[in-house]
C-alpha positions as CSV (number, residue, x, y, z in Angstrom):
1,M,11.4,-24.9,19.9
2,A,15.0,-25.1,18.8
3,L,16.7,-21.7,18.6
4,R,17.8,-22.3,15.0
5,T,14.2,-22.9,13.9
6,W,13.0,-20.0,16.0
7,G,15.5,-17.7,14.1
8,R,13.6,-18.2,10.9
9,L,10.2,-17.7,12.7
10,A,11.2,-14.8,14.9
11,A,9.7,-12.2,12.7
12,L,6.3,-13.9,12.5
13,G,5.3,-14.0,16.2
14,L,6.5,-13.6,19.7
15,M,8.2,-16.7,21.0
16,L,6.3,-17.9,24.1
17,V,8.3,-20.5,25.9
18,G,6.1,-22.4,28.2
19,G,3.4,-24.0,26.0
20,T,0.5,-21.7,26.6
21,A,0.6,-19.6,23.5
22,A,-1.9,-21.7,21.6
23,L,-4.4,-22.1,24.5
24,A,-7.9,-20.8,23.7
25,Q,-9.1,-17.8,25.6
26,A,-12.8,-17.5,26.4
27,G,-14.5,-14.5,24.9
28,S,-15.2,-13.0,21.5
29,V,-12.9,-13.0,18.6
30,E,-13.2,-10.9,15.4
31,V,-11.1,-11.4,12.3
32,G,-11.5,-9.5,9.1
33,E,-9.9,-6.8,6.9
34,L,-9.8,-3.1,7.2
35,D,-9.0,-1.4,3.9
36,G,-7.6,-4.7,2.7
37,V,-5.4,-5.3,5.7
38,P,-6.1,-8.3,7.9
39,F,-6.8,-7.8,11.6
40,R,-7.8,-9.6,14.8
41,V,-9.6,-8.4,17.9
42,D,-9.8,-10.4,21.1
43,I,-12.2,-9.4,23.9
44,P,-12.1,-11.8,26.9
45,D,-15.3,-12.6,28.9
46,N,-13.8,-10.7,31.9
47,W,-13.1,-7.6,29.8
48,N,-12.0,-4.7,32.0
49,H,-12.9,-2.2,29.3
50,S,-9.3,-1.4,28.7
51,L,-7.3,-2.1,25.5
52,V,-3.8,-3.3,24.4
53,V,-2.8,-2.3,20.9
54,F,-0.2,-4.9,19.8
55,Y,2.4,-4.6,17.0
56,H,3.8,-7.8,15.5
57,G,7.4,-8.0,14.4
58,Y,9.4,-8.1,11.1
59,S,7.4,-10.4,8.9
60,L,8.8,-12.2,5.8
61,V,5.3,-13.2,4.7
62,P,1.9,-11.4,5.0
63,D,0.3,-11.8,8.4
64,T,-3.0,-13.6,8.6
65,F,-5.4,-14.3,11.5
66,K,-7.7,-17.3,12.2
67,K,-10.3,-17.4,14.9
68,E,-9.3,-20.9,15.9
69,D,-5.7,-20.0,16.4
70,G,-6.2,-18.6,19.9
71,P,-4.8,-15.4,21.3
72,G,-1.1,-16.4,20.9
73,A,1.3,-13.6,21.6
74,V,-1.3,-11.5,23.4
75,I,-2.4,-14.2,25.9
76,A,-0.7,-12.4,28.8
77,F,-3.0,-9.4,28.2
78,T,-6.3,-11.2,27.5
79,Q,-5.7,-13.3,30.7
80,R,-5.7,-10.1,32.6
81,G,-9.0,-8.9,31.2
82,Y,-7.7,-6.6,28.4
83,A,-9.1,-6.5,24.9
84,T,-6.4,-6.6,22.3
85,V,-6.2,-5.5,18.7
86,R,-3.6,-6.7,16.1
87,S,-3.2,-5.5,12.6
88,A,-1.2,-7.0,9.8
89,Y,0.7,-4.5,7.8
90,S,0.1,-3.4,4.2
91,T,3.6,-4.5,3.3
92,T,6.0,-7.2,4.5
93,G,9.5,-6.7,5.8
94,W,10.6,-3.4,7.4
95,A,7.2,-1.6,7.6
96,L,7.3,1.1,10.3
97,A,5.3,3.7,8.4
98,E,2.7,1.1,7.2
99,G,2.5,-0.7,10.6
100,F,2.0,2.6,12.4
101,A,-0.8,3.8,10.1
102,D,-2.6,0.4,9.7
103,T,-2.6,-0.2,13.5
104,E,-3.8,3.3,14.3
105,K,-6.7,2.9,11.9
106,L,-7.6,-0.3,13.6
107,R,-7.5,1.3,17.1
108,Q,-9.8,4.0,15.9
109,E,-12.2,1.4,14.4
110,F,-12.2,-0.5,17.7
111,T,-13.1,2.7,19.6
112,K,-16.0,3.5,17.2
113,K,-17.4,0.0,17.6
114,H,-16.8,-0.7,21.3
115,G,-16.5,2.8,22.8
116,Q,-13.6,4.6,24.3
117,P,-11.5,2.2,26.5
118,K,-10.8,3.2,30.1
119,E,-7.1,2.9,29.3
120,T,-5.1,2.0,26.2
121,F,-1.6,0.5,26.3
122,V,0.6,-0.2,23.3
123,A,3.0,-3.2,23.1
124,G,5.0,-5.0,20.5
125,H,7.9,-7.3,19.9
126,S,11.0,-7.0,17.7
127,M,10.1,-4.5,14.9
128,G,6.8,-4.2,16.8
129,G,9.0,-2.9,19.7
130,A,10.3,-0.2,17.4
131,L,6.7,0.6,16.5
132,T,5.9,0.8,20.2
133,M,8.7,3.3,20.7
134,M,7.6,5.2,17.6
135,T,4.0,5.3,18.9
136,V,4.9,6.6,22.4
137,E,7.2,9.2,20.8
138,R,4.9,10.4,18.0
139,N,1.3,9.6,19.0
140,P,1.2,9.4,22.9
141,G,-2.2,11.0,23.2
142,P,-4.4,7.8,23.1
143,Y,-2.1,5.8,25.3
144,T,-1.4,5.3,29.0
145,G,2.0,3.6,28.5
146,G,4.0,1.3,26.3
147,L,5.6,-2.2,26.7
148,D,8.6,-2.7,24.3
149,L,9.5,-6.4,24.0
150,C,12.9,-7.2,22.5
151,G,12.5,-4.0,20.3
152,A,14.7,-2.8,17.5
153,V,14.9,0.7,19.2
154,V,18.4,1.8,17.9
155,P,18.0,4.0,14.9
156,A,17.6,1.8,11.9
157,N,20.5,3.3,9.9
158,E,22.8,2.6,12.8
159,W,22.0,-1.1,13.4
160,A,21.7,-1.7,9.7
161,Q,25.1,-0.2,9.1
162,R,26.7,-2.6,11.6
163,R,24.8,-5.6,10.3
164,F,25.8,-4.9,6.7
165,A,29.5,-4.5,7.8
166,L,29.3,-7.9,9.5
167,L,28.0,-9.4,6.3
168,A,30.9,-7.9,4.4
169,A,33.2,-9.4,7.0
170,F,31.6,-12.8,6.5
171,E,32.2,-12.4,2.7
172,F,35.8,-11.7,3.5
173,Y,36.3,-14.9,5.6
174,F,33.9,-17.1,3.6
175,P,33.8,-15.7,0.0
176,G,31.2,-16.7,-2.6
177,L,28.6,-18.2,-0.2
178,L,26.1,-15.3,-0.3
179,P,24.9,-12.8,-2.9
180,D,26.7,-9.5,-3.3
181,L,25.3,-6.6,-1.3
182,V,25.4,-4.3,-4.3
183,P,23.4,-4.6,-6.3
184,A,21.1,-6.2,-3.7
185,P,19.5,-9.5,-4.6
186,V,15.8,-9.0,-5.6
187,N,13.2,-10.4,-3.3
188,Y,15.6,-12.7,-1.5
189,V,14.0,-15.5,0.6
190,E,15.8,-17.3,3.4
191,T,16.0,-21.1,3.0
192,P,17.2,-23.9,5.3
193,E,19.5,-25.1,2.5
194,V,21.5,-21.9,2.6
195,D,21.5,-22.0,6.4
196,K,23.1,-25.5,6.2
197,K,25.6,-24.3,3.6
198,L,26.7,-21.5,5.7
199,L,26.9,-23.6,8.9
200,D,28.9,-26.3,7.1
201,A,31.4,-23.6,6.0
202,L,31.7,-22.3,9.5
203,K,32.2,-25.8,10.9
204,A,34.9,-26.6,8.3
205,D,36.9,-23.5,9.2
206,P,37.0,-23.2,13.0
207,A,39.5,-20.3,13.1
208,N,37.5,-18.0,10.9
209,A,34.3,-19.1,12.5
210,E,35.7,-18.0,15.8
211,K,36.5,-14.6,14.3
212,M,32.9,-14.2,13.1
213,R,31.5,-15.3,16.5
214,R,33.7,-12.6,18.1
215,L,32.6,-9.9,15.6
216,T,28.9,-10.7,15.9
217,S,29.0,-11.3,19.7
218,L,27.3,-14.6,19.1
219,Y,28.2,-17.8,20.8
220,R,27.2,-20.4,18.3
221,D,28.0,-21.0,14.6
222,E,24.3,-21.8,14.1
223,D,23.4,-18.2,15.2
224,V,26.1,-16.7,12.9
225,A,24.8,-18.7,9.9
226,H,21.2,-17.6,10.5
227,L,22.1,-13.9,11.1
228,M,24.1,-13.7,7.9
229,Q,21.2,-15.0,5.8
230,Y,18.7,-12.9,7.7
231,V,20.8,-9.8,6.9
232,V,20.8,-10.6,3.2
233,F,17.0,-10.6,3.3
234,Q,17.1,-7.2,5.0
235,V,19.5,-5.8,2.4
236,S,17.1,-6.9,-0.3
237,D,14.1,-5.6,1.6
238,F,15.7,-2.2,2.3
239,S,17.1,-1.7,-1.2
240,R,13.7,-2.4,-2.8
241,K,11.9,0.0,-0.5
242,A,14.5,2.7,-0.4
243,G,14.8,2.7,-4.2
244,G,18.5,2.1,-4.2
245,N,21.5,1.0,-2.2
246,A,20.9,1.7,1.5
247,V,24.1,-0.1,2.5
248,D,26.9,1.9,4.1
249,T,30.1,0.2,5.1
250,A,32.5,2.7,3.7
251,N,33.0,4.5,7.0
252,F,32.7,1.5,9.3
253,I,35.7,0.2,11.2
254,L,35.3,-3.4,12.2
255,T,36.9,-4.4,15.5
256,G,36.8,-7.4,17.8
257,S,38.0,-10.2,15.5
258,G,40.4,-11.5,18.2
259,S,43.5,-9.4,17.8
260,A,44.6,-5.9,16.6
261,E,46.6,-7.5,13.8
262,E,43.5,-9.4,12.6
263,D,41.4,-6.3,12.8
264,F,44.0,-4.5,10.6
265,R,43.9,-7.3,8.0
266,L,40.1,-7.5,8.0
267,N,39.6,-3.7,7.5
268,D,42.2,-3.6,4.8
269,G,40.6,-6.4,2.9
270,V,36.8,-6.1,3.4
271,K,34.6,-4.7,0.6
272,R,33.4,-1.2,1.2
273,Y,30.0,0.0,0.0
274,S,28.6,3.6,-0.1
275,P,24.9,4.2,-0.1
276,D,22.7,6.2,-2.5
277,S,21.8,9.5,-0.8
278,A,18.1,9.1,-1.3
279,A,18.2,5.5,0.1
280,R,20.2,6.7,3.1
281,K,17.6,9.3,3.8
282,W,14.9,6.6,3.7
283,M,16.8,4.5,6.2
284,I,17.1,7.5,8.6
285,A,13.4,8.3,8.2
286,N,12.4,4.7,9.0
287,Y,13.1,5.3,11.9
288,S,15.4,7.2,14.2
289,G,13.9,7.5,17.6
290,T,14.1,10.8,19.4
291,G,14.0,9.3,22.9
292,K,11.4,12.0,23.8
293,L,8.8,10.2,25.9
294,T,5.8,11.8,27.6
295,K,4.2,8.5,28.7
296,P,5.9,5.6,30.6
297,M,7.6,2.9,28.6
298,L,9.1,-0.3,29.9
299,A,11.5,-2.3,27.8
300,L,12.1,-6.0,28.3
301,H,14.9,-8.0,26.6
302,T,16.6,-11.4,26.8
303,V,20.2,-11.3,27.8
304,Y,21.3,-13.3,24.8
305,D,19.2,-12.1,21.8
306,T,20.6,-13.5,18.5
307,L,19.0,-10.8,16.3
308,I,18.7,-7.7,18.4
309,P,21.5,-7.4,21.0
310,A,20.4,-6.5,24.5
311,T,23.0,-3.6,24.4
312,S,20.7,-1.8,22.0
313,I,18.3,-1.0,24.9
314,A,21.1,0.8,26.8
315,A,21.8,2.8,23.7
316,Y,18.2,3.9,23.5
317,A,18.2,4.7,27.2
318,E,20.9,7.2,26.6
319,R,18.7,9.0,24.0
320,V,15.9,9.0,26.5
321,T,18.2,10.6,29.1
322,E,19.6,13.1,26.6
323,S,16.0,14.2,25.8
324,G,15.1,14.8,29.4
325,S,12.7,11.9,29.5
326,A,14.5,9.5,31.9
327,D,11.6,9.4,34.3
328,H,9.4,7.9,31.7
329,F,11.7,4.9,30.8
330,T,13.0,1.8,32.4
331,Q,14.6,-1.4,31.1
332,Q,14.5,-4.9,32.4
333,Y,15.9,-8.3,31.3
334,V,15.3,-12.0,31.7
335,D,17.8,-14.9,31.5
336,H,16.8,-16.6,28.3
337,V,18.6,-17.4,25.0
338,G,16.9,-16.3,21.8
339,H,15.1,-13.5,20.1
340,C,11.9,-12.5,22.0
341,A,12.2,-15.7,24.1
342,F,9.8,-14.7,26.9
343,T,7.3,-16.9,28.7
344,P,3.7,-15.6,28.9
345,D,4.2,-15.2,32.6
346,E,7.2,-12.9,32.0
347,V,5.3,-10.8,29.6
348,G,2.5,-10.6,32.0
349,R,4.7,-9.6,34.9
350,A,6.4,-6.9,32.9
351,F,3.0,-5.6,31.9
352,D,1.9,-5.6,35.5
353,E,4.9,-3.5,36.4
354,L,4.0,-1.0,33.6
355,V,0.3,-0.8,34.7
356,G,1.3,-0.3,38.4
357,W,3.6,2.4,37.3
358,T,1.0,4.2,35.3
359,H,-1.5,3.9,38.2
360,G,0.7,5.9,40.5
361,G,3.1,3.2,41.7
362,P,6.8,3.6,41.7
363,R,8.8,3.5,38.5
364,P,9.9,-0.2,38.0
365,T,13.5,-0.9,39.0
366,G,15.8,-1.4,36.1
367,G,17.7,-4.7,35.9
368,K,16.3,-8.3,36.1
369,L,12.5,-8.6,35.8
370,P,11.3,-9.1,39.4
C-alpha cells in the first residue's frame, strides 16, 4: 500500500505490511453491538484462555465489524492462541474517554460470557496506543501488561500545540490553501483533491517546500501535504469536542526552517492563536499521561512515522523515569517508513517479548526489535 494512501487510512486500522492481515483465522467470531457500540470478538480454535483487549486508532468514520473480514490487525494475537476483543467507540475522532469506557464495558461482558481469562493483555495502535498507556496507568488491575504500537503517548496538548503551529507555518509559506484555524472549520473532511492541491503547491515552490520539510521533520512533500490536511481535521474535531478554540500557538517558537534568519522571519510573520481556557482544559484532560506504571508496557514504533514521530516515545520514557516506573517500560523500533507500518510478525515478536517479560523473563532490551 502506498504511503500516501496509507496516510488517509492510518486512523482506521493497523497497517500490516506482509499480506496476511485479511487471512481468515479458524475459530469463533462474534460481532454485534453493546449499548449501541459495535464490537468484535475473535476466539481461535486453539484458545489458550487468555485475552488481548485491542484499541483501534483515530477514526474519521464510525468503526464497523463483519465476520467475513477476518481478524485483521489482531492476527498476531489470534495466531498465538489468544482471544481478542475490539470495540468501536461511541464517537469518532479523538475519543479517549469514550474508547476507554466502551472497551472496558466490552472486556467485562466478555468475562461474564466466557469466564475470567488466565491473563489479559491490552494493546492498541496510534490513538489506541494512547488508550493502552491510559489503561495501564489508570486501570491496571485486570491486566498483565500492555503493548503500545505507534502510540500517541505525548500529552495531547503538547503534540497538538506543535501540530497547530506547523499548520500556521504552512499558512505563512502557502497562504490561502487551507481553512483558518480560528474559527475552526466545522466537520472538516479530508479529501484527495485537497491533498493534490497542497502537493502541487509544494512542488511549485521548492524553496518553501524544503522549509516545511525541515520544520515537520518529514522527508517527502507528499507527507507534508497529508499531515497539513490531517491537522485541519484534528483542529475541527478538537474544537467541536472542546466547545471552543483549543489551538494555542501564541507561545510557540518555531525553529528549524533552515537558518536562524529564516526562523526570525517566520516567527515574526506567522499567525498567533490563543485558546479558550475551557477548551485548553479539555485538551489537557484528554489526555496527559502520568508515566506512572505498575504493570509492564512495551512500546514499538517505526523509525520514520509520518504522523506520530518516533521521538515521542523517548519523551514518554522520561515521564516514566520521573515517576519512578522505569522498570515497567521499554521501547523498541523497526526500520519501516509509515505510520504503524508493522508486519504481523513484528507485532507478534514484540508481543512475545512482552509476554516473556510478564512471565518472569528479563525486561526486553530497548532499541531495535530483536
